[in-house]
C-alpha positions as CSV (number, residue, x, y, z in Angstrom):
1,M,-70.9,12.7,90.4
2,E,-70.5,9.5,88.5
3,L,-67.3,7.5,87.7
4,F,-67.5,6.7,84.0
5,H,-64.0,6.7,82.4
6,Y,-60.4,5.6,82.5
7,H,-57.4,6.0,80.2
8,H,-54.2,4.1,79.5
9,W,-51.2,4.7,77.4
10,T,-50.1,1.4,75.9
11,N,-47.8,-0.3,73.5
12,Q,-50.6,-2.8,72.6
13,V,-53.1,-0.5,71.0
14,E,-54.7,-2.9,68.4
15,E,-54.8,-5.7,71.0
16,T,-56.5,-3.4,73.5
17,E,-59.2,-2.4,71.0
18,K,-59.8,-6.0,70.1
19,F,-60.1,-6.9,73.8
20,Y,-62.8,-4.3,74.4
21,V,-64.7,-5.1,71.2
22,E,-64.7,-8.8,72.1
23,N,-66.2,-7.8,75.5
24,G,-69.1,-5.9,74.1
25,F,-67.7,-2.4,73.7
26,E,-68.1,-0.3,70.5
27,V,-65.4,1.8,68.9
28,S,-66.6,5.4,68.8
29,G,-63.5,7.1,67.5
30,R,-59.9,6.7,66.4
31,F,-57.6,9.7,66.2
32,A,-54.0,9.4,65.0
33,K,-51.1,11.9,65.2
34,V,-49.8,13.2,61.8
35,K,-47.4,16.0,61.0
36,D,-50.0,18.7,60.6
37,G,-52.5,17.6,63.3
38,M,-54.8,14.7,63.6
39,K,-56.2,12.2,61.2
40,T,-59.3,10.1,61.9
41,Y,-59.9,6.4,61.3
42,H,-63.4,6.1,62.7
43,P,-65.6,3.0,62.1
44,P,-66.8,1.6,59.8
45,L,-63.0,1.4,59.0
46,Q,-61.3,-1.7,60.3
47,W,-57.6,-2.3,61.1
48,D,-57.1,-4.1,57.9
49,D,-58.1,-0.9,56.1
50,F,-55.3,1.2,57.5
51,R,-52.7,-1.1,59.2
52,K,-50.2,-0.6,56.4
53,E,-50.2,3.2,57.2
54,N,-48.9,2.3,60.7
55,P,-50.9,5.2,62.3
56,V,-49.8,6.4,65.7
57,F,-53.0,6.6,67.6
58,R,-53.3,9.5,70.1
59,I,-56.7,8.3,71.2
60,I,-59.0,5.4,70.6
61,E,-62.3,5.6,72.3
62,V,-64.6,2.6,73.1
63,R,-68.0,2.7,74.8
64,K,-70.4,0.4,76.5
65,G,-73.5,2.0,78.0
66,K,-72.3,4.5,80.5
67,V,-68.7,3.2,80.4
68,N,-66.1,5.2,78.4
69,V,-62.6,3.9,77.9
70,T,-59.8,5.5,76.0
71,F,-56.2,4.5,75.2
72,G,-53.4,5.8,73.1
73,A,-50.0,4.7,71.8
74,A,-46.9,4.8,74.0
75,K,-43.7,2.8,74.4
76,R,-45.0,1.1,77.6
77,I,-48.2,0.7,79.5
78,M,-49.0,3.7,81.7
79,F,-52.3,4.3,83.6
80,D,-53.1,8.0,83.2
81,H,-56.4,9.1,84.5
82,I,-60.0,8.4,85.6
83,G,-63.0,10.5,84.7
84,F,-66.2,11.6,86.5
85,L,-69.4,13.0,85.0
86,V,-70.2,16.1,87.2
87,S,-72.6,18.9,87.4
88,K,-71.5,22.5,87.1
89,E,-71.7,22.9,90.9
90,E,-69.6,19.7,91.5
91,H,-67.1,20.8,88.9
92,D,-66.5,24.2,90.5
93,E,-66.4,22.8,94.1
94,L,-63.8,20.2,93.2
95,C,-61.7,22.7,91.2
96,N,-61.7,25.2,94.1
97,L,-60.7,22.4,96.6
98,A,-57.9,21.3,94.3
99,R,-56.5,24.8,94.1
100,Q,-56.7,25.0,97.9
101,F,-54.6,21.8,98.0
102,G,-52.1,23.4,95.6
103,W,-52.9,20.9,92.8
104,N,-52.7,21.8,89.2
105,V,-56.2,22.5,87.6
106,N,-56.3,22.7,83.8
107,E,-59.8,23.8,82.7
108,G,-60.5,23.3,79.0
109,D,-63.5,23.9,76.8
110,R,-64.4,20.2,76.7
111,R,-63.1,18.9,80.0
112,T,-61.0,19.8,83.1
113,F,-58.0,17.8,84.4
114,I,-56.8,17.9,88.0
115,G,-53.3,16.8,88.7
116,T,-52.6,14.9,91.9
117,P,-49.4,14.1,93.8
118,S,-49.8,10.4,92.9
119,R,-49.5,11.4,89.1
120,L,-53.0,10.0,88.6
121,R,-55.1,12.8,86.9
122,L,-58.7,13.3,87.5
123,E,-60.9,14.3,84.6
124,L,-64.1,16.3,85.3
125,Q,-66.6,16.0,82.4
126,Q,-69.9,18.0,82.2
127,R,-70.9,16.8,78.7
128,E,-73.2,13.8,78.9
129,D,-72.7,12.9,75.2
130,V,-69.4,11.1,76.2
131,V,-71.5,8.1,77.2
132,E,-74.2,6.1,75.5
133,G,-77.6,4.9,76.8
134,G,-77.8,1.5,78.3
135,S,-77.5,-0.2,81.6
136,D,-73.7,-0.7,81.8
137,F,-71.8,1.4,84.3
138,I,-68.7,1.3,86.4
139,S,-69.6,0.0,89.8
140,S,-66.2,0.2,91.4
141,I,-62.5,0.3,90.6
142,E,-59.3,-0.6,92.4
143,I,-56.2,1.6,91.9
144,V,-52.6,1.0,93.2
145,V,-50.7,4.1,94.3
146,K,-47.1,4.3,95.3
147,E,-47.3,6.0,98.7
148,P,-49.7,5.8,101.7
149,S,-49.8,9.6,101.6
150,H,-51.5,9.3,98.1
151,V,-54.3,7.4,99.7
152,Q,-54.7,10.1,102.3
153,D,-54.7,12.8,99.5
154,F,-57.6,11.1,97.7
155,T,-59.5,10.6,100.9
156,R,-59.2,14.3,101.8
157,F,-60.1,15.4,98.3
158,L,-63.0,13.1,97.4
159,G,-64.4,12.2,100.9
160,N,-67.5,10.1,100.6
161,K,-67.3,10.3,96.8
162,L,-64.4,7.8,97.2
163,E,-66.7,4.9,98.2
164,N,-66.5,3.1,94.9
165,I,-62.8,3.6,94.5
166,K,-60.5,1.2,96.4
167,L,-56.9,2.4,96.9
168,T,-54.0,0.1,97.7
169,V,-50.3,0.8,98.0
170,G,-47.8,-0.9,95.6
171,E,-44.7,-0.5,93.5
172,Q,-46.2,1.8,90.8
173,L,-49.4,3.6,89.8
174,A,-51.8,1.1,88.2
175,L,-55.4,0.3,87.5
176,K,-55.8,-3.1,89.0
177,K,-59.5,-4.0,88.7
178,V,-62.7,-2.6,87.2
179,L,-66.2,-3.9,88.1
180,I,-68.8,-3.2,85.4
181,C,-72.5,-3.8,86.2
182,G,-74.9,-4.2,83.3
183,S,-75.6,-6.5,80.4
184,S,-72.7,-9.0,80.6
185,I,-71.4,-11.6,83.0
186,G,-67.8,-12.8,83.2
187,S,-64.3,-11.7,83.8
188,A,-61.2,-11.0,81.6
189,K,-57.8,-9.4,81.9
190,S,-57.0,-6.6,79.4
191,P,-53.7,-6.4,77.5
192,N,-52.9,-3.6,80.0
193,E,-53.1,-5.9,83.0
194,V,-56.5,-4.7,84.2
195,C,-58.9,-7.3,85.6
196,I,-62.4,-6.5,84.4
197,E,-65.4,-8.2,86.0
198,F,-68.8,-8.0,84.3
199,V,-71.7,-8.6,86.6
200,G,-75.4,-8.6,85.8
201,P,-77.9,-6.0,86.9
């Protein structure tokens, strides 16, 4: 079970993409909402090629090694979910446990989402093509939840799998910090107020 992913809704979509590209990520896809479904604006297209269309992006996906980040358009910044690469056995075990807790489990063809009382969703992903090769990976993250009971919920649910996730209590659900090990060294704050630290191997 490997933490590989997080997702934000944001009112700073272009700025968010620019931030990640400047920090070594590659855009792997752009999907915009249109009247009859989705329209793609994948690379090699650049923002100057489509900015006049004013697309409303449902998902933009960026990758760096084994790190996968997605974000989509919204009226304000909202931290939505984190994702784990799991085996079939881990997937079934976690889904069964979530159901025992009375949490919502939404199993799809491509991924499964588990809803938690904190409103932070957990994505379970069995497809390894959602990440690239390379040495970069998420070493740890720090998440702010609103209630002490939410910390207890995650501790009961994830157990020792929680060791690289630090939970603190604050005013609202937020992703506060991400530590990425791999090819880069430095730190930066994203337009969505996430402090990202890059440390070498």
